[in-house]
C-alpha positions as CSV (number, residue, x, y, z in Angstrom):
1,X,3.8,21.2,-10.1
2,X,2.8,21.8,-6.6
3,X,3.4,24.8,-4.3
4,X,5.4,24.5,-1.0
5,X,3.3,23.1,1.9
6,X,2.1,25.2,4.8
7,X,5.0,25.1,7.2
8,X,4.6,23.0,10.4
9,X,5.6,24.4,13.6
10,X,9.3,23.6,14.3
11,X,9.8,20.2,16.0
12,X,11.4,19.9,19.3
13,X,13.4,17.0,20.2
14,X,13.9,15.7,16.7
15,X,11.4,13.6,15.0
16,X,10.1,12.5,18.3
17,X,8.9,16.2,19.0
18,X,7.2,16.6,15.5
19,X,3.5,16.2,16.3
20,X,2.2,15.8,12.9
21,X,5.0,13.3,11.6
22,X,4.2,11.4,14.9
23,X,0.5,11.2,14.0
24,X,1.2,10.1,10.5
25,X,3.6,7.5,11.7
26,X,1.2,6.2,14.3
27,X,-1.6,5.8,11.9
28,X,0.7,4.1,9.3
29,X,2.0,1.8,11.8
30,X,-1.6,0.9,13.1
31,X,-2.7,0.3,9.6
32,X,0.3,-1.9,8.9
33,X,-0.3,-4.0,12.1
34,X,-3.9,-4.5,10.7
35,X,-2.7,-5.4,7.3
36,X,-0.2,-8.0,8.6
37,X,-3.0,-9.7,10.5
38,X,-5.1,-9.9,7.5
39,X,-2.1,-11.1,5.5
40,X,-2.3,-14.3,7.7
41,X,-6.1,-14.2,8.3
42,X,-7.3,-14.1,4.6
43,X,-5.3,-17.0,3.3
44,X,-6.0,-19.2,6.5
45,X,-9.7,-18.3,6.1
46,X,-9.6,-19.5,2.6
47,X,-7.8,-22.7,3.6
48,X,-9.4,-23.7,6.9
49,X,-13.0,-22.3,6.3
50,X,-13.5,-22.6,2.6
51,X,-11.1,-25.4,1.6
52,X,-9.5,-23.4,-1.0
53,X,-7.0,-24.9,-3.4
54,X,-3.4,-23.8,-3.7
55,X,-4.0,-21.8,-6.8
56,X,-7.0,-20.1,-5.1
57,X,-5.0,-19.1,-2.1
58,X,-2.3,-17.7,-4.5
59,X,-5.1,-15.7,-6.4
60,X,-5.9,-13.9,-3.2
61,X,-2.3,-12.5,-3.2
62,X,-2.5,-11.8,-6.8
63,X,-5.7,-9.9,-6.4
64,X,-4.3,-7.7,-3.7
65,X,-1.4,-6.5,-5.9
66,X,-3.1,-6.3,-9.3
67,X,-4.4,-2.7,-8.9
68,X,-0.7,-1.6,-9.3
69,X,-1.0,-2.8,-13.0
70,X,-4.5,-1.3,-13.5
71,X,-4.4,2.0,-11.5
72,X,-0.7,2.6,-10.8
73,X,0.1,5.2,-13.5
74,X,-3.1,7.4,-13.3
75,X,-2.9,7.1,-9.6
76,X,0.5,8.9,-9.6
77,X,-0.8,11.8,-11.9
78,X,-3.9,12.3,-9.8
79,X,-1.9,12.4,-6.5
80,X,0.5,15.0,-8.1
81,X,-2.8,17.0,-8.9
82,X,-4.7,16.5,-5.7
83,X,-4.1,17.3,-2.0
84,X,-2.7,14.1,-0.4
85,X,-4.4,13.9,3.0
86,X,-8.0,13.7,1.7
87,X,-6.9,11.1,-0.7
88,X,-5.5,8.9,2.1
89,X,-8.7,9.5,4.3
90,X,-10.9,8.3,1.4
91,X,-8.8,5.2,1.0
92,X,-8.8,4.4,4.7
93,X,-12.6,4.5,4.9
94,X,-13.0,2.6,1.7
95,X,-10.8,-0.2,3.1
96,X,-12.6,-0.1,6.5
97,X,-15.9,-0.9,4.6
98,X,-14.4,-3.6,2.6
99,X,-12.9,-5.5,5.5
100,X,-16.0,-5.2,7.6
101,X,-18.0,-7.1,4.8
102,X,-15.8,-10.2,5.4
103,X,-17.1,-11.1,9.0
104,X,-20.6,-9.8,7.9
105,X,-20.7,-12.3,5.0
106,X,-19.5,-15.1,7.2
107,X,-22.1,-14.5,9.8
108,X,-24.7,-14.5,7.1
109,X,-23.1,-17.8,5.8
110,X,-22.4,-16.2,2.4
111,X,-18.6,-16.0,2.4
112,X,-16.9,-17.5,-0.7
113,X,-13.4,-17.3,-2.0
114,X,-14.6,-14.9,-4.8
115,X,-15.8,-12.5,-1.9
116,X,-12.3,-12.7,-0.4
117,X,-10.8,-12.0,-3.7
118,X,-13.0,-9.1,-4.4
119,X,-12.1,-7.6,-0.9
120,X,-8.4,-8.1,-1.6
121,X,-8.8,-6.5,-5.0
122,X,-10.8,-3.4,-3.6
123,X,-8.3,-2.9,-0.8
124,X,-5.4,-3.2,-3.2
125,X,-7.1,-0.4,-5.1
126,X,-7.3,1.8,-2.0
127,X,-3.7,0.8,-1.1
128,X,-2.3,2.0,-4.7
129,X,-3.7,5.6,-3.9
130,X,-2.9,5.6,-0.2
131,X,0.7,4.4,-0.6
132,X,1.4,6.8,-3.6
133,X,-0.1,9.9,-1.6
134,X,1.7,8.7,1.6
135,X,5.2,8.7,0.0
136,X,4.6,12.1,-1.6
137,X,3.0,13.7,1.6
138,X,5.8,12.7,4.0
139,X,8.4,15.1,2.3
140,X,5.9,17.7,2.9
141,X,6.0,17.3,6.6
142,X,9.8,16.7,7.0
143,X,12.9,18.7,6.0
144,X,15.2,17.0,3.4
145,X,17.8,16.4,6.2
146,X,15.2,14.4,8.3
147,X,13.8,12.4,5.4
148,X,16.3,9.3,6.1
149,X,15.6,9.3,9.8
150,X,11.9,9.6,9.0
151,X,12.0,6.7,6.6
152,X,14.0,4.6,8.8
153,X,11.5,5.2,11.7
154,X,8.4,4.4,9.5
155,X,10.1,1.2,8.1
156,X,11.2,-0.1,11.5
157,X,7.8,0.6,12.9
158,X,6.1,-1.2,10.0
159,X,8.5,-4.0,10.5
160,X,7.6,-4.2,14.2
161,X,3.8,-4.1,13.2
162,X,4.6,-7.0,10.8
163,X,6.2,-8.8,13.9
164,X,3.1,-8.5,16.1
165,X,0.5,-8.8,13.4
166,X,1.1,-12.4,12.6
167,X,1.4,-13.3,16.3
168,X,-1.6,-11.4,17.1
169,X,-3.4,-12.9,14.1
170,X,-2.4,-16.4,15.5
171,X,-3.9,-15.7,18.9
172,X,-7.1,-14.2,17.5
173,X,-7.6,-17.0,15.0
174,X,-7.0,-19.6,17.6
175,X,-9.6,-17.8,19.9
176,X,-12.1,-16.5,17.5
177,X,-11.4,-17.9,13.9
178,X,-9.6,-16.5,11.0
179,X,-12.7,-14.5,9.7
180,X,-13.1,-12.6,12.9
181,X,-9.4,-11.6,12.9
182,X,-10.1,-9.4,9.8
183,X,-12.1,-7.2,12.2
184,X,-8.7,-5.9,13.6
185,X,-7.8,-4.7,10.1
186,X,-10.9,-2.8,9.8
187,X,-10.4,-1.2,13.2
188,X,-6.9,-0.2,12.2
189,X,-8.0,1.8,9.2
190,X,-10.3,3.8,11.6
191,X,-7.3,4.7,13.7
192,X,-5.3,5.7,10.6
193,X,-8.2,7.8,9.5
194,X,-8.4,9.5,13.0
195,X,-4.7,10.2,13.1
196,X,-4.8,11.8,9.6
197,X,-7.8,14.2,10.7
198,X,-5.7,15.3,13.7
199,X,-2.8,16.5,11.6
200,X,-2.6,20.4,11.7
201,X,-0.1,20.9,8.8
202,X,-2.0,21.8,5.6
203,X,-0.7,21.3,2.2
204,X,-1.2,24.3,-0.2
205,X,-3.4,23.7,-3.2
206,X,-1.5,22.1,-6.2
207,X,-0.7,24.8,-8.8
208,X,-2.8,24.6,-11.9
209,X,-0.3,26.3,-14.2
210,X,1.6,24.4,-16.9
211,X,-0.8,21.3,-16.7
212,X,-0.7,18.9,-19.5
213,X,-3.3,16.1,-20.2
214,X,-3.3,13.1,-17.8
215,X,-1.6,11.0,-20.6
216,X,1.2,13.7,-21.0
217,X,1.8,13.8,-17.2
218,X,1.9,10.0,-16.9
219,X,4.4,10.0,-20.0
220,X,6.6,12.6,-18.3
221,X,7.1,10.4,-15.1
222,X,7.8,7.2,-17.1
223,X,10.3,9.0,-19.3
224,X,12.1,10.2,-16.2
225,X,12.5,6.8,-14.8
226,X,13.4,5.1,-18.1
227,X,16.2,7.6,-18.8
228,X,17.6,7.8,-15.3
229,X,20.3,5.1,-14.7
230,X,19.8,4.7,-11.1
231,X,15.9,4.8,-11.0
232,X,15.8,2.4,-14.0
233,X,18.2,-0.3,-12.5
234,X,16.4,-0.1,-9.0
235,X,13.0,-0.7,-10.7
236,X,14.2,-3.6,-12.8
237,X,15.7,-5.2,-9.8
238,X,12.5,-4.8,-7.7
239,X,10.6,-6.3,-10.6
240,X,12.8,-9.3,-10.6
241,X,13.0,-9.9,-6.9
242,X,9.3,-9.3,-6.3
243,X,8.3,-12.1,-8.9
244,X,10.5,-14.6,-6.9
245,X,9.7,-13.3,-3.4
246,X,5.9,-13.3,-3.9
247,X,6.2,-16.5,-5.8
248,X,7.2,-18.4,-2.7
249,X,5.3,-16.0,-0.2
250,X,2.0,-16.6,-1.9
251,X,2.0,-20.4,-1.2
252,X,3.9,-20.2,2.1
253,X,0.8,-20.6,4.2
254,X,-0.2,-23.7,2.1
255,X,3.4,-25.2,2.4
256,X,3.3,-24.8,6.1
257,X,0.0,-26.0,6.8
258,X,-0.5,-28.9,4.3
259,X,3.1,-29.9,3.4
260,X,4.9,-29.4,6.8
261,X,1.8,-30.0,9.1
262,X,1.8,-27.1,11.3
263,X,-1.3,-25.3,12.8
264,X,-2.6,-21.9,12.1
265,X,-1.3,-20.6,15.4
266,X,2.2,-21.8,14.6
267,X,2.0,-20.1,11.1
268,X,1.3,-16.8,12.9
269,X,4.1,-17.2,15.5
270,X,6.6,-18.3,12.6
271,X,5.7,-15.3,10.7
272,X,6.0,-12.9,13.6
273,X,9.5,-14.4,14.4
274,X,10.9,-14.1,10.9
275,X,9.6,-10.6,10.7
276,X,11.9,-9.6,13.6
277,X,14.5,-9.5,10.8
278,X,12.6,-6.6,9.2
279,X,12.7,-4.7,12.4
280,X,16.5,-5.1,12.7
281,X,17.1,-4.3,9.1
282,X,15.1,-1.2,9.0
283,X,16.6,0.1,12.4
284,X,20.2,-0.7,11.4
285,X,20.2,0.4,7.9
286,X,21.6,3.9,8.5
287,X,24.5,2.7,10.5
288,X,26.4,0.8,7.8
289,X,25.1,3.2,5.2
290,X,27.0,6.1,7.1
291,X,30.1,4.1,7.6
292,X,30.4,2.2,4.2
293,X,28.2,4.2,1.9
294,X,24.5,3.9,0.9
295,X,25.1,2.3,-2.4
296,X,27.5,-0.4,-1.0
297,X,25.0,-1.0,1.8
298,X,22.1,-1.4,-0.6
299,X,24.0,-3.9,-2.7
300,X,25.2,-5.9,0.5
301,X,21.5,-6.0,1.8
302,X,19.7,-6.9,-1.4
303,X,22.3,-9.4,-2.7
304,X,23.6,-10.9,0.5
305,X,20.1,-11.7,2.0
306,X,18.2,-13.3,-1.0
307,X,20.3,-16.8,-1.1
308,X,19.0,-17.4,2.4
309,X,15.6,-18.1,0.9
310,X,16.8,-21.5,0.0
311,X,16.6,-22.5,3.6
312,X,12.8,-22.0,3.6
313,X,12.0,-25.2,1.6
314,X,14.0,-27.4,4.0
315,X,11.3,-26.8,6.6
316,X,10.2,-29.9,8.5
317,X,7.9,-30.4,11.6
318,X,9.4,-29.4,15.1
319,X,12.9,-28.3,15.1
320,X,12.9,-28.6,11.4
321,X,11.2,-25.2,11.2
322,X,14.4,-23.5,12.3
323,X,15.7,-23.2,8.6
324,X,12.5,-21.6,7.4
325,X,12.8,-19.2,10.4
326,X,16.4,-18.4,9.5
327,X,15.8,-17.8,5.8
328,X,12.8,-15.8,6.4
329,X,14.5,-13.7,9.2
330,X,17.6,-12.9,6.9
331,X,15.4,-12.1,3.8
332,X,13.2,-9.8,5.9
333,X,16.2,-7.9,7.2
334,X,17.7,-7.4,3.7
335,X,14.5,-6.3,2.3
336,X,13.7,-3.8,5.0
337,X,17.2,-2.3,4.9
338,X,16.8,-2.0,1.0
339,X,13.5,-0.2,1.4
340,X,14.8,2.3,3.9
341,X,17.8,3.2,1.5
342,X,15.6,3.2,-1.7
343,X,12.7,5.1,-0.2
344,X,15.0,7.8,1.2
345,X,17.0,8.0,-2.1
346,X,13.9,8.3,-4.3
347,X,12.3,11.0,-2.1
348,X,15.5,13.2,-2.0
349,X,16.8,12.5,-5.5
350,X,13.5,13.0,-7.5
351,X,12.2,16.4,-8.4
352,X,9.3,17.3,-6.1
353,X,6.7,18.2,-8.7
354,X,7.3,14.6,-10.4
355,X,7.7,12.7,-7.2
356,X,4.2,11.0,-7.3
357,X,4.6,10.1,-11.0
358,X,8.1,8.8,-10.5
359,X,6.9,6.8,-7.5
360,X,4.2,5.1,-9.4
361,X,6.1,4.7,-12.5
362,X,8.6,2.6,-10.5
363,X,6.1,0.8,-8.5
364,X,3.9,0.0,-11.6
365,X,6.8,-2.2,-12.8
366,X,8.1,-3.4,-9.3
367,X,4.5,-4.0,-7.8
368,X,3.0,-4.9,-11.0
369,X,5.2,-8.2,-11.0
370,X,3.8,-9.3,-7.7
371,X,0.5,-10.6,-9.0
372,X,2.4,-12.4,-11.7
373,X,4.8,-13.8,-9.0
374,X,1.8,-15.1,-6.9
375,X,0.1,-16.7,-9.9
376,X,3.4,-18.3,-10.9
377,X,3.8,-19.7,-7.5
378,X,0.3,-21.1,-7.5
379,X,0.6,-22.6,-11.0
380,X,3.9,-24.2,-10.0
381,X,2.6,-25.5,-6.8
382,X,-0.4,-27.0,-8.5
383,X,1.5,-28.5,-11.4
384,X,4.8,-29.7,-9.6
385,X,3.8,-29.7,-5.9
386,X,4.1,-27.2,-3.3
387,X,7.7,-27.9,-2.1
388,X,9.3,-28.2,-5.6
389,X,7.6,-24.8,-6.4
390,X,9.2,-23.4,-3.2
391,X,12.6,-24.6,-4.5
392,X,12.1,-22.9,-7.8
393,X,11.0,-19.6,-6.6
394,X,13.6,-19.2,-3.8
395,X,16.4,-20.4,-6.1
396,X,15.5,-17.6,-8.6
397,X,15.3,-15.2,-5.7
398,X,18.9,-16.0,-4.8
399,X,20.0,-14.9,-8.2
400,X,17.8,-11.8,-8.7
401,X,20.3,-9.5,-7.0
402,X,22.5,-9.7,-10.0
403,X,20.1,-7.3,-11.7
404,X,21.7,-4.5,-9.6
405,X,25.0,-5.1,-11.2
406,X,23.7,-3.8,-14.6
407,X,23.6,-0.1,-13.4
408,X,26.1,2.4,-11.9
409,X,25.4,1.3,-8.3
410,X,28.5,-1.1,-8.5
411,X,30.8,1.8,-8.9
412,X,29.5,4.0,-6.3
413,X,30.1,4.4,-2.6
414,X,27.0,6.5,-1.9
415,X,23.6,7.1,-3.9
416,X,23.4,10.5,-5.4
417,X,21.4,13.3,-3.9
418,X,20.1,14.7,-7.2
419,X,20.1,13.7,-10.9
420,X,23.4,14.4,-12.7
């Protein structure tokens, strides 16, 4: 259980006048920009510089997400015990050093696929703690009534960073090479750390009373998620959709470069163009939510967007890239809108002392399936060919939204604000 945070000065002019939220927002957006650059640069470095196989490229994606399986549950309990800002600072500085090692190794002619995988794994570990702490820290800066607007702004800005990141990656890769593009990610973590240091609001120390063992605290969060019909179905849906989503995304660079025949710069531009959908989805999520209901909007976003993934395997050179753009654009819009609605719901719905453990209990299952999906995509691409693997994974993605119909969401107009 945590005590209430030290109150920040009243914001003027809404969220735009909330200094500490603005700093947190800028730092997170900068970090996401750097991460989206690396999301293109690392696999391209593996393909273009190290001539990595399809499975090795998929392994990089798996390594980045595997820490959710290894550290997710204890991270949630630790974050509920510790001040969140120092945790996020330590994560930023760790990731900074890890990504600096990539160009350093390349300059020394010591870069290997194993090194890239180790960096992805280490940065993934830092990401587990940072993301968990961030999602618990945000409600300590904002009032409950501002959470939806805050989450929408964060998601929209992250989506905008994902638009600019791949395009920037394509430009830097074209001018300086894929390895040097990783330096941009290292710099982004430095900016994020500086923004965190400048925040004035201070959290109160977590209360020490009524603490159980780490195992008991982990079990408490798991039980809450398993017993709650809303959190349970959202967790299962995320697990199913992430297997399919990352199954095709883990081999997308290989598909575009080796199967379709486009260059690295075009890969970056295409990734940026499809990410425009995420900007639109995140920015617009609240509008249909208010008019038609948050539960109905969530179902429409997740179930309506997924079938458009079947356009991606139709990609061909030249104008034939349009189906891949359209499919990726709609999927990105649906995922971003869903993330805004689910994130706001979880933060408002969950008891505050359990929020960190509830967050990672859900993410253990949903994010823990990402490395499985990445490995599945790599295995299918190796065994059957890259394009057949794309058809299988995007076809499964089209059906994944049916999971949401297994819970109470199908009967509701709006998501509840507190457990019944």
